[in-house]
Structure formats: C-alpha cells, structure tokens
TORPA-4810 file (N, C-alpha, C, O; in nm, 3 decimals):
<nodes>
NODE_1_1.015_-1.080_0.586_0.893_-1.018_0.633_0.793_-1.129_0.664_0.766_-1.215_0.579_M
NODE_2_0.738_-1.127_0.786_0.641_-1.229_0.822_0.505_-1.195_0.761_0.476_-1.080_0.729_S
NODE_3_0.424_-1.297_0.746_0.294_-1.278_0.684_0.201_-1.205_0.780_0.185_-1.247_0.895_K
NODE_4_0.139_-1.095_0.736_0.048_-1.023_0.823_-0.077_-1.106_0.853_-0.114_-1.194_0.775_P
NODE_5_-0.140_-1.077_0.965_-0.257_-1.153_1.008_-0.386_-1.091_0.959_-0.484_-1.083_1.033_K
NODE_6_-0.386_-1.046_0.835_-0.505_-0.986_0.777_-0.511_-1.023_0.629_-0.409_-1.022_0.559_I
NODE_7_-0.631_-1.054_0.582_-0.652_-1.084_0.441_-0.751_-0.983_0.386_-0.865_-0.977_0.432_T
NODE_8_-0.710_-0.903_0.288_-0.802_-0.805_0.230_-0.918_-0.875_0.158_-0.904_-0.988_0.110_P
NODE_9_-1.031_-0.808_0.151_-1.147_-0.862_0.080_-1.176_-0.777_-0.044_-1.137_-0.661_-0.051_L
NODE_10_-1.244_-0.837_-0.139_-1.283_-0.766_-0.260_-1.162_-0.718_-0.339_-1.064_-0.791_-0.354_G
NODE_11_-1.170_-0.596_-0.389_-1.061_-0.543_-0.471_-0.960_-0.464_-0.388_-0.891_-0.376_-0.440_D
NODE_12_-0.952_-0.494_-0.260_-0.858_-0.425_-0.172_-0.721_-0.493_-0.175_-0.709_-0.613_-0.200_R
NODE_13_-0.619_-0.412_-0.148_-0.481_-0.457_-0.150_-0.414_-0.407_-0.022_-0.434_-0.292_0.017_V
NODE_14_-0.336_-0.492_0.043_-0.262_-0.453_0.163_-0.121_-0.415_0.119_-0.052_-0.494_0.056_L
NODE_15_-0.078_-0.293_0.154_0.054_-0.245_0.115_0.130_-0.198_0.238_0.072_-0.163_0.341_V
NODE_16_0.262_-0.199_0.224_0.350_-0.147_0.329_0.435_-0.039_0.265_0.495_-0.061_0.160_K
NODE_17_0.439_0.078_0.329_0.517_0.187_0.273_0.664_0.151_0.266_0.717_0.083_0.355_Y
NODE_18_0.730_0.196_0.160_0.872_0.175_0.142_0.944_0.288_0.212_0.914_0.405_0.188_V
NODE_19_1.039_0.254_0.299_1.115_0.357_0.371_1.218_0.419_0.280_1.302_0.349_0.223_D
NODE_20_1.212_0.550_0.266_1.314_0.621_0.191_1.426_0.659_0.288_1.401_0.678_0.407_D
NODE_21_1.546_0.670_0.237_1.656_0.716_0.320_1.630_0.861_0.360_1.595_0.944_0.276_D
NODE_22_1.647_0.888_0.489_1.620_1.023_0.538_1.732_1.116_0.494_1.850_1.089_0.517_E
NODE_23_1.694_1.225_0.431_1.791_1.324_0.388_1.769_1.450_0.469_1.658_1.505_0.473_Q
NODE_24_1.874_1.495_0.532_1.866_1.616_0.613_1.928_1.729_0.531_2.043_1.722_0.489_V
NODE_25_1.850_1.834_0.510_1.898_1.950_0.434_1.926_2.064_0.531_1.840_2.102_0.610_K
NODE_26_2.045_2.117_0.525_2.079_2.231_0.607_2.086_2.199_0.755_2.077_2.290_0.838_G
NODE_27_2.101_2.073_0.791_2.114_2.034_0.930_1.983_2.032_1.007_1.983_2.014_1.128_G
NODE_28_1.871_2.049_0.938_1.740_2.048_1.004_1.683_1.908_0.999_1.673_1.848_0.892_I
NODE_29_1.646_1.856_1.115_1.585_1.723_1.122_1.435_1.742_1.138_1.389_1.809_1.230_I
NODE_30_1.360_1.683_1.047_1.214_1.695_1.049_1.157_1.576_1.125_1.185_1.462_1.089_I
NODE_31_1.076_1.599_1.229_1.019_1.488_1.304_0.922_1.406_1.218_0.863_1.458_1.123_P
NODE_32_0.907_1.278_1.253_0.820_1.189_1.176_0.677_1.242_1.166_0.611_1.223_1.064_D
NODE_33_0.630_1.308_1.272_0.492_1.357_1.271_0.470_1.468_1.168_0.357_1.491_1.126_S
NODE_34_0.577_1.536_1.128_0.564_1.646_1.032_0.595_1.604_0.889_0.575_1.681_0.796_A
NODE_35_0.644_1.481_0.872_0.681_1.435_0.739_0.558_1.395_0.659_0.458_1.349_0.714_K
NODE_36_0.568_1.414_0.530_0.461_1.372_0.441_0.473_1.221_0.418_0.584_1.168_0.408_E
NODE_37_0.360_1.153_0.410_0.363_1.009_0.388_0.418_0.978_0.249_0.387_1.049_0.153_K
NODE_38_0.498_0.874_0.240_0.548_0.837_0.106_0.434_0.781_0.023_0.335_0.730_0.076_P
NODE_39_0.448_0.792_-0.106_0.346_0.738_-0.195_0.389_0.604_-0.252_0.309_0.535_-0.317_Q
NODE_40_0.514_0.566_-0.230_0.562_0.439_-0.283_0.546_0.330_-0.177_0.582_0.349_-0.061_E
NODE_41_0.490_0.217_-0.219_0.464_0.107_-0.126_0.486_-0.026_-0.195_0.490_-0.035_-0.318_A
NODE_42_0.498_-0.130_-0.114_0.512_-0.266_-0.166_0.387_-0.345_-0.134_0.335_-0.337_-0.022_E
NODE_43_0.337_-0.421_-0.230_0.216_-0.499_-0.209_0.249_-0.622_-0.125_0.338_-0.700_-0.158_I
NODE_44_0.174_-0.638_-0.015_0.196_-0.748_0.078_0.094_-0.858_0.056_0.128_-0.976_0.063_V
NODE_45_-0.031_-0.821_0.029_-0.138_-0.920_0.010_-0.246_-0.863_-0.081_-0.271_-0.743_-0.082_A
NODE_46_-0.308_-0.952_-0.157_-0.418_-0.914_-0.246_-0.549_-0.966_-0.190_-0.552_-1.067_-0.120_L
NODE_47_-0.657_-0.896_-0.222_-0.790_-0.938_-0.179_-0.842_-1.053_-0.262_-0.767_-1.118_-0.336_G
NODE_48_-0.970_-1.077_-0.250_-1.034_-1.187_-0.321_-1.070_-1.150_-0.464_-1.106_-1.237_-0.543_T
NODE_49_-1.060_-1.022_-0.499_-1.090_-0.976_-0.634_-1.232_-0.927_-0.646_-1.318_-0.959_-0.563_G
NODE_50_-1.257_-0.847_-0.749_-1.393_-0.799_-0.767_-1.457_-0.872_-0.884_-1.390_-0.942_-0.960_K
NODE_51_-1.585_-0.856_-0.896_-1.662_-0.925_-1.000_-1.719_-0.822_-1.096_-1.753_-0.711_-1.057_K
NODE_52_-1.730_-0.862_-1.223_-1.792_-0.772_-1.320_-1.943_-0.783_-1.312_-1.995_-0.852_-1.224_D
NODE_53_-2.014_-0.717_-1.402_-2.160_-0.715_-1.398_-2.222_-0.854_-1.417_-2.333_-0.879_-1.370_D
NODE_54_-2.150_-0.943_-1.485_-2.201_-1.079_-1.507_-2.163_-1.176_-1.396_-2.199_-1.293_-1.402_D
NODE_55_-2.090_-1.129_-1.294_-2.050_-1.215_-1.184_-1.918_-1.288_-1.207_-1.880_-1.373_-1.127_G
NODE_56_-1.849_-1.256_-1.315_-1.720_-1.319_-1.343_-1.609_-1.247_-1.267_-1.611_-1.125_-1.254_N
NODE_57_-1.513_-1.322_-1.217_-1.401_-1.265_-1.142_-1.311_-1.184_-1.236_-1.280_-1.226_-1.347_A
NODE_58_-1.272_-1.068_-1.188_-1.180_-0.981_-1.263_-1.046_-0.987_-1.191_-1.038_-0.959_-1.072_V
NODE_59_-0.941_-1.024_-1.262_-0.809_-1.038_-1.201_-0.746_-0.905_-1.166_-0.781_-0.801_-1.222_G
NODE_60_-0.651_-0.910_-1.074_-0.576_-0.790_-1.035_-0.472_-0.758_-1.142_-0.421_-0.848_-1.209_F
NODE_61_-0.440_-0.631_-1.158_-0.336_-0.589_-1.250_-0.200_-0.583_-1.181_-0.098_-0.562_-1.246_Q
NODE_62_-0.198_-0.601_-1.049_-0.075_-0.602_-0.971_-0.060_-0.736_-0.904_-0.154_-0.815_-0.899_V
NODE_63_0.059_-0.764_-0.853_0.082_-0.891_-0.783_0.162_-0.864_-0.656_0.220_-0.757_-0.639_K
NODE_64_0.164_-0.962_-0.567_0.237_-0.951_-0.443_0.384_-0.925_-0.472_0.444_-0.991_-0.557_K
NODE_65_0.442_-0.829_-0.400_0.582_-0.794_-0.418_0.605_-0.676_-0.510_0.715_-0.620_-0.511_G
NODE_66_0.504_-0.635_-0.588_0.517_-0.519_-0.676_0.537_-0.392_-0.593_0.478_-0.378_-0.486_D
NODE_67_0.618_-0.302_-0.643_0.631_-0.169_-0.584_0.539_-0.077_-0.663_0.547_-0.070_-0.785_R
NODE_68_0.454_-0.007_-0.591_0.351_0.074_-0.656_0.347_0.214_-0.598_0.397_0.239_-0.488_V
NODE_69_0.286_0.306_-0.673_0.255_0.439_-0.625_0.108_0.441_-0.589_0.023_0.401_-0.668_L
NODE_70_0.078_0.489_-0.469_-0.062_0.494_-0.427_-0.103_0.640_-0.407_-0.020_0.726_-0.382_I
NODE_71_-0.233_0.664_-0.418_-0.282_0.801_-0.400_-0.258_0.845_-0.256_-0.259_0.763_-0.164_S
NODE_72_-0.238_0.974_-0.237_-0.199_1.028_-0.107_-0.303_1.004_0.002_-0.268_0.971_0.115_K
NODE_73_-0.427_1.021_-0.032_-0.530_1.018_0.071_-0.621_0.896_0.062_-0.727_0.893_0.124_Y
NODE_74_-0.580_0.794_-0.012_-0.662_0.674_-0.025_-0.630_0.573_0.083_-0.521_0.573_0.139_G
NODE_75_-0.725_0.488_0.111_-0.702_0.375_0.198_-0.723_0.399_0.346_-0.759_0.508_0.390_G
NODE_76_-0.698_0.292_0.421_-0.715_0.291_0.565_-0.588_0.239_0.629_-0.536_0.135_0.589_T
NODE_77_-0.538_0.311_0.730_-0.417_0.267_0.799_-0.450_0.153_0.893_-0.553_0.154_0.961_E
NODE_78_-0.360_0.053_0.897_-0.376_-0.062_0.984_-0.241_-0.090_1.048_-0.139_-0.089_0.979_V
NODE_79_-0.239_-0.114_1.179_-0.114_-0.145_1.248_-0.124_-0.287_1.302_-0.212_-0.318_1.382_K
NODE_80_-0.031_-0.372_1.258_-0.030_-0.512_1.300_0.110_-0.544_1.352_0.208_-0.528_1.279_I
NODE_81_0.120_-0.588_1.477_0.249_-0.622_1.539_0.350_-0.508_1.522_0.464_-0.533_1.483_D
NODE_82_0.309_-0.386_1.549_0.392_-0.266_1.542_0.443_-0.234_1.402_0.539_-0.158_1.387_D
NODE_83_0.382_-0.290_1.300_0.416_-0.259_1.161_0.295_-0.191_1.099_0.183_-0.240_1.110_V
NODE_84_0.318_-0.076_1.033_0.207_-0.001_0.973_0.186_-0.043_0.829_0.279_-0.048_0.749_E
NODE_85_0.061_-0.074_0.798_0.019_-0.112_0.663_-0.090_-0.016_0.619_-0.141_0.063_0.698_Y
NODE_86_-0.125_-0.023_0.492_-0.235_0.056_0.438_-0.322_-0.038_0.354_-0.272_-0.112_0.270_Q
NODE_87_-0.452_-0.034_0.378_-0.547_-0.109_0.297_-0.604_-0.013_0.193_-0.670_0.084_0.229_L
NODE_88_-0.579_-0.040_0.065_-0.626_0.048_-0.041_-0.703_-0.033_-0.145_-0.681_-0.154_-0.159_V
NODE_89_-0.791_0.033_-0.216_-0.857_-0.031_-0.329_-0.759_-0.033_-0.446_-0.670_0.052_-0.456_R
NODE_90_-0.776_-0.129_-0.534_-0.687_-0.135_-0.650_-0.697_-0.006_-0.733_-0.600_0.034_-0.798_E
NODE_91_-0.812_0.058_-0.731_-0.831_0.184_-0.805_-0.744_0.297_-0.749_-0.714_0.392_-0.821_D
NODE_92_-0.702_0.287_-0.620_-0.617_0.388_-0.560_-0.470_0.372_-0.595_-0.387_0.456_-0.560_D
NODE_93_-0.437_0.263_-0.666_-0.299_0.242_-0.710_-0.281_0.316_-0.842_-0.354_0.293_-0.939_I
NODE_94_-0.183_0.406_-0.843_-0.162_0.492_-0.959_-0.074_0.427_-1.065_-0.091_0.454_-1.184_L
NODE_95_0.019_0.342_-1.023_0.109_0.279_-1.120_0.207_0.187_-1.051_0.222_0.189_-0.929_G
NODE_96_0.274_0.106_-1.131_0.377_0.014_-1.084_0.513_0.078_-1.107_0.540_0.129_-1.216_I
NODE_97_0.598_0.076_-1.006_0.732_0.135_-1.014_0.830_0.028_-1.062_0.828_-0.085_-1.014_V
NODE_98_0.915_0.066_-1.156_1.022_-0.025_-1.198_0.983_-0.101_-1.315_1.062_-0.183_-1.364_G
</nodes>
C-alpha cells in the first residue's frame, strides 16, 4: 500500500475500510450502492495528537496498522488516487480487533 498524500491533524486518524469477502445469499447480488459500509478498518496514518488542559501531548491508544471498529456515521470520506479513506476522530474508534 502506497503512502496516502494526506496527514491528519489533531486527534484525527486516517483509516481504510477492510474489504470483506462478498457473500451472496440465495443467488441475489446486492449492488455496492445498497450495501452497508463496513465498520472494520485499518489505520493508515495518525494525526499530530491532541493536548490536555495543561498543553501536554496525549498519545494515541492505537497505532498504524491496527484493525479497528469505527462508528457507523463518524468521520469524513476522502478519496485519494481512486482509493477511499475515512478521516475519523480517535473518539469515533470503538475498539481494536484482534
């Protein structure tokens, strides 16, 4: 995977959705536009971090390469070189998978 041309700021994290294997039930193929977005993603880049009330840097609880669950409606979609990413706040990450 090539490095995306975007660096998140603050407590934002750049993630890429993990592709699940498509399962067809009963021979019905569901178009991509009707599918629900996956909640599992891989962290591609971390922001600069946020600061506490005293101005001290607070570290991220996740790291690049982690597989995470993100909230369904959080973040902003970004498309770079025909690859779709999502910019989310660290607070929108629900947990680490695995």
